[in-house]
N, C-alpha and C positions, 0 to 999 in steps of 0.2 A: 231316386236320392237315398244316399246312405243315411244311417241313424247316428252319424257323428253330429256334434254340436254345429249348428249353422253359424257361420261367422257373420258379423254385421255387413261386410261388404258384398255379401250375396243378395242383398236387397238392391235391385237395379236403380230405382228412383226413390230414395228415402225422403220423407217429409219430416221425419222425427229421428234423431240419432241420440241414443243414451249411451254414454261412454264412461265406464267405470265409477258409477255412482255407489257411494257408500254413505249410510245414514245410520247413526247409533242414537239410542236414548239411554243415557247413563252407560251402565254396563251392558245393555242389551243391543246387539248388533242386529238391526232389522233388515238392512240392505247392505250386501257385502260385494263390492267391485262388480256390480251388474251392468252389462252392456247388451244393447240389441238396437236394431233399426226397424222402422215401421215404413212400409212402402206406400208412396203416395197413391191415394185412390183404392186402398186396400181396406178390408174388413179383418182385423187381426184380433185373435183371442189371446188374452194374457192369463194364464192358468197356473195353478200350483196348489199344493196342499195348504190347508189352513195354517196361517203364521209364515207363509212363503215370503211375504214382504210385497204383495201385489198392491194393496191399498196404499202402503207407505210410498211405493214407487209412484203411484198416481200423484200423491200429495207433493213429491218432490218435482215431478214434471211440471205440474201445474202451479208451482210457487207457493204452496200452502206450507211446505217444509223446506228448510235450507239444507242442502246436502253437505256432509262433512267433506267430501271430495268427489271428483268427477264433473262431467259436464253434460248438459242437455242443449241440443241444437234443433231448432224448429224452422223448417223451410230455409235452412242455410244459415240461420242467425243464431248465435249464442244467447240463450235465455236463461242460463244458469243463474239462479239467485234473484231473478226479477220477481216483484210482487204479483199476486194472482190477477189483479185487474189489468196490469199491462200485458200479462201473457194472453189473457182473454181478448183484449183489444187487438192483438197480433193475429187472432184467428184460431187459438187453441183453447177450447173449453172443456169443462168436465161436469159430470153429475155425481151425486153422491148416493150411497146405500140408502141414507135416510134423506128424503127430499127437503129442499130448503126454500120452498116457496113461501110466500107471505100469506099466512093462513087467514088473516082478518081482512084481506083485500080480495076483490073478485078476480076471477080468472083473467078478464080483460085487463084489469089495472096491473096484475102481475106482468103481463106481456108489455103493456105500455112503459113500464119502468125500466125495462131491461136495456134498450139500445144505448149505445154510448154517445158521449159528446152531444146531448140535447141541448138546444138553445135555453130551454127554460131552467137549466141547471144554474144559470148565471142570474143573480138576483137583479142586476141592472137591466139585463135584457128582458127578463121576465116582466119588468114594469113598463119598459119603453119600446119593446119590439114584439108587440102582441100578434101582429100580422104573420111575421116570420114563424113564431111558435105555433099559431093556429094552423098554418099550412104544413108545418112539419108534423103536427099531431095528426093530421088527416092521413099523411103518407104513412106514419107509423102505425096507425089504426088499420089501414088497408093491409099492410104487411101482417099485422097480428091476426086479422081476420082469415087471411090466406092460410096462415099456418095453423090456427085452430080448426079450419075446415080440413086441412091435411091430416091433423092428428085426431080428427072426429071428436073435437071438443067444443065445436061452435054452439052446440045446443046447451052448454053450461057456461057460456062466456060471462053472463051476469051472476053466477053462482059464486059464493065465497069458497077460495081455494081449500079452506080447512074442511068443508063439506064433501070434497071429493073422495072417491075411493082410492085405495093405495095405488092401484094401476093407472087411474086418471091423473093422479098426481105425478107419477113417473112420466106420463105423456106430456103433462104440462111443463115439467122440468125441461124435457127435451125441447119443446116447442120454444120455451123461453131462451134457451142457449142458442137457437137458431136465429132469434132476433139479432145476434151478434154477428151473423153470417159467417160461421166458422169454417175453417179449412179441415179441422181436425176435432174430433169429439172423443174424450175419454168417458166411457160409461161404466160406473162401478155397480155391478150387480144390477142392471136394470130390470131384471125379471124377479127379483126377490119379492115375495108376497104378492105377486100378481096372479090373477086367475087365468086360466088357459085361454079365454077369449081374448082378453087384453094383452096377454102374452104374444099372442099371434098378430095383434095390431101393432105392438112395438117392433116386432121382427119385420113386419112388412113396411113400417116406416123407415127403418134402418136401411133395408134394401133399396127403397125408392131413393132416399136421400144419397145413397152411394152411388146408385146407377144414374140417376137423373141430374144430380147437383154436384157430383163428385166429392161428396164429403168422405173423408177418411175416418175410420172408427177403430179404436182399440177397446176391447170389452173385456172386463173381468166378470166372469160368470161361472157358477158351479155346476150347472147342468151341462154335463159333457156332450150329450147327444145333440143339444142345441149348438153348442160351440162348434162341434165337428160338421154340423149342416150349414151353419151361417157363415163361418169364417174361411178367408182364403188361406190364411197362414196363422200359425199358432206359435207363441213364445212361452215356454215353460220356466217358472222360476221355482227353486227349491232352496230352503234355508237361506234366503236373501239373495241368491245369485242367479244368474241365467244357467239353466241345465240343458235346454235343447230349444231349437227353433226349426219350423219347416211347415210343409202343408200338413193337413190333418191326417191323411193316409200314412205319412211318416210318423207323425207324433204318436198315433194311437198303437203303433207296433213297436215303439221304442222301449226296450226293456229297462232302461234308467228311469224313464217317466213313470212306468208301471211300478217300479220298485219305490219311487219317491211317494207315489200315492199310497200304496199300501203301507209303507213305512210311517206316513204321515197320518194315517187313520182317516183320510178324507174320502 
């Protein structure tokens, strides 16, 4: 493949299509007419120098920021401007650089609160439909236990989330998001502050979920060796826009990408 910028239509089966997204904060242009596609079932790295607009793009895609212009389509549906909870319920979820678990609740309680449309959320049914709620809670608990075992957190299920290590909290956040049965997960620096052992655990969980459950991943990560080893395809942002896209072998030899990183001081 040539080192020219890869156009969005080169992704054969896109699950996510970002088209011409622009986002400003006052006079600061954070994302500038940025476009790219994410292939269904892929593990894609979203990389770029510091300040390239990667986290802002994640926030736009997931509904935490409203774009000034452009569109986002997920699984063929226009989700531009929808609130985060609606986007998550459609199967697109994200994690954050700083985890957002409920620190004063146990690991299991964090997991149990996550699933959408629980019967107990209705005050009327919470009072008059206890049997349905009890049955539903049993199913949710079984699902939570399955995921905690997958992420090797079952031994801390009754521990307060605030007492976990940074790496364990990253794993918990991923496990919580999987309670929503997502098709696409946006992971914002999942390895930041994680020790090598737990980093390996996170990598293995990503590979297993991708291979065995067909979860698509888009990952912002500064460890380039990890990105090159883990990802099928890489999208590069620079100064708020898309610079290049392609397989790792192409991206790591692209002179424009090398210049962007050296010029950005990253």
